[in-house]
N, C-alpha and C positions, 0 to 999 in steps of 0.2 A: 732364184725362188723356184722350187719344185711345182709344177704340179700338181692335183689330186690323185690322176690319174697313175701318173710315171712315177707316187710313191708306194703303189702297191708292188712296184715290181722292181725292189731295189736289186737284184741279179741280173739284170735284162736290159737293156735299152732299146730294144726290138721285141716287145710282148706279142705274143702270137696266140690269138683269143681266137677260140671254137665255138660253132654257134648248137646249141642244145634244141633242136626246133620240136617245138611242141604240137601235135596231130591238134586237127579243127576241135577249138573249144565247144562245150555245150550252148545251143541255140544259134549255132553257126551251119552253113550247107552243108558241108563234109563231116560233121559228127560222126560219133561212129556210138548211136546209142547205147546197139546192143553191149560194146565190150564197156563204157562208162566212160567216168573218170579213172576208174582202177586200171583201164587199158592203158590212159596217158602217161600216166607214173610209172607204169612197166618200161613201157617204150620209152622214156625221158632216159629212166634209170643206166636201162644199157645202155644209150647212146653215150651217157657222160660218162661212165666206167671203161668205155674203150677211149674216150679222146682225154680223159685221168692218163690211160695207161699209156698212151701214144709220147706224152708229154707238152703237152699244152702246158702256159700259163695261167690260162683261166677259160671258163667256160661263161658265153653268155645262151641264158633261155628267150627264146621267142617264139609266141604264137604265128610261126610260118603258116599254118596249113587252115587260118580264117580268113580265106578268098571267099568270095571278096571283101577286103580289107572294111574298117572301118575308122571316120575321123575322132565318134564319139561313142565309145563303148558303156554297157552297163555294168553295176556292180557285181555281177556275178563273174564276169572277165576277171576280175580283180582275187576272188575267191576262187577261184579254179586255177590261175596260173600262182598264186602263192602257194596251196595244197601244193600243187607237182612241182616248184620251186624246192620248198620247205622238204619235202621228201626225196628230191633227188640232187640236192645241192652237193658240191662238192667239201671235204673237209682240208683237202691238202693243198689247196689251191685258190687266188679270188673265185668270185660268178657274177656277174652282172644280169640284168635284166632288158628285155625289149618290148614292148605290145605295138604292132602295125595295126593302127598311128593314132594313139593315143597315150601322150604323155603321162596323164592323170593316173590310167592304170600303170602305166609304168613304174610310175614313181611310187604308188601305193604299196606295188609287190615289192618293189625294195625294202621301204620299211617295215613292211611285215616278216618277211624274208631275212634279212640281214647283209642285202647286195651290195656289193664296194660301189657299184658303178649304174647307169644305163645308157642306154643311145635310145636319141629320138631326133626327129625333125623339128625344133620350135622357133625356126627364124625363117622369115619370109613369105611370101603368098606364091600358090603355085596350081599350074593346070594339071590335073593328074585322072589318073585311070577314077579316083574316088569322086572328080567333082573338083571345084573350086577348092583349094586348101589354104585356108588361113591360119595362122599360127602363133603363140603367144610366148614367148622367152619369158617374158615378164611373171606370165603368170604361175610359169612352171619353176622361177626359182623362187617367188615370194610362196610357192605350195613347199617348196625344200626347206625354206627357212620354217615356215606355220610347222611344219611336221617337225623341225628339230632334227633334222638328215642331211645339215650342207657336209658330212663328210661323204655322202654317195655324189661322186662324181659325174658331172653330166657330157657325155659325149654329144658332139651337135653333127648330125649329119647335112652335110652345105647342099649335097648334090643326090638329092633321094631318088630310089627308083620309083619307075614308073610315073614320073612327073616331070615339067620344066619348069623354070621359074617366068614368072613374070618381071619382066624388068632387064633391063640393058648392060646391067653390072658382071664381068666376069666372075668366075667363081674364087679366084683369087682376091679379089674386092670383096665379096661376100664374108669367104675366111677371116681377111685382116678385120673387118667391121664386127663378126660374130665373136670374136676375141676381145674387142675392144669396148662393144655397147653390147653385147650379150652373156658375156663371163664363162666363154667356154670353158670348161675343164680339159676339151682334146678335141680335135676337127678330123670329121669324119669325110674320104673321098670317096663315090660310088660311081660305078657304070649307070645304064638305063634300065637296068632289071636284075634282081638275084642273079648270078650266077658269071654275068658280064660285068669284064671290068674298065676302069675309067680312061681315055688318053692317058699316058703315060708324061704326054708335055702340060696336062692339067694336075697331075698328079705334084709335078716337079715346080709350077707356079705356087699352087698354095701353100708349098711347104715354104717356099721362097716368100711368101708372103708374111707369113706368121712367126712369131717371136720363135725363136728357140726351144725357150722353156714350155710352151706349148705343143703337143706330141700331133701330129699329122698321120691319121692310121688311113690303110686303104682297105674299104668297108666292104668291096666285092670284088668279083673274079679272081681272086688269088689261088694260083697251080703251081703245086710242084716244081712244075717245069718251069718258072718262070719268076715263082715268090726273090730268089736270091736277089733278083735285078732289081724288083721292085724295093727292095729292102735298102736300097742304096738313094734311095730318094724318099721311101716312107718310115716312118719312126716304128712300125711294127704292123699288126693287120689284123683283121677279122675275116674270119673263113668259115662257109658253110658247104657250100652244093659239090664242091671237087670233093669233098671229102667223104659222100656218101658213095651208095654202091652204083656203079654206072655213071658216075659224077651227076647223077639224075636227085634232083633238091630234097625232093618229097621219099626219097629212100633213107633206110637206115643207114648210120656212118659204116663204112667199112673199114676194120681193122690196119690192112695193111697200106689202103691210101692215105689213111690218120698217121701212120708211122712215118710213110715216104715222105708225108709233108713237110713233118717236125724234121727231119733229117736234113733233106734240100733247104729248109729254111737257116740250120745250123751251119752247115756248110757252106 
């Protein structure tokens, strides 16, 4: 059985997904009111063009600069994300969406824009920078069914950044049960924050715990210098910070860094 996510990439076993970080949205502390939504579109469109030219297999849109992040966002978030994604989505490769940290917004945006996948934290209870974080996979997947969006793959992050689990289960145990009970289309393994990778032993344990047909992706900390080694364990990666000018999350995508990353992964 091929997972929804694997089926998107018939020509590669290790897809490379690049982040298209959307600057701060209206109503958030860092929003550029002078530039407005048009400035968001211009910024993201430029980054997407660079990422597609570099040879990535997919792009994922995310509200990365909406710091501090919300667990429950308003309708304006879905509306603006949908506009930005619609105007900037690539036509030659698949694309996905992410909303930090409200899966309802990500799913609504995916349905509105025709995205093929979304990334969210939908399992477990966490202590986090945002306070106590209680997730609900059942609600997310039932909403996907209600919206007739069952073709949208749900990538479940089992070790979210800026958070730690409440409980004693290992990440390998969490991953295994997430596949069985929460019906994940792919498992994502993260480090402690954006740009920081997980312990490779944890990544390996998760890969060994999950059935082979379910992809396990490196979710943070992917770098050109180490991606070849990481792809001997993981089934692909999601990369953002290391593609930016000076490797800084909030900067624009650097075309040279993006090309070097793709070349290193293919090598």
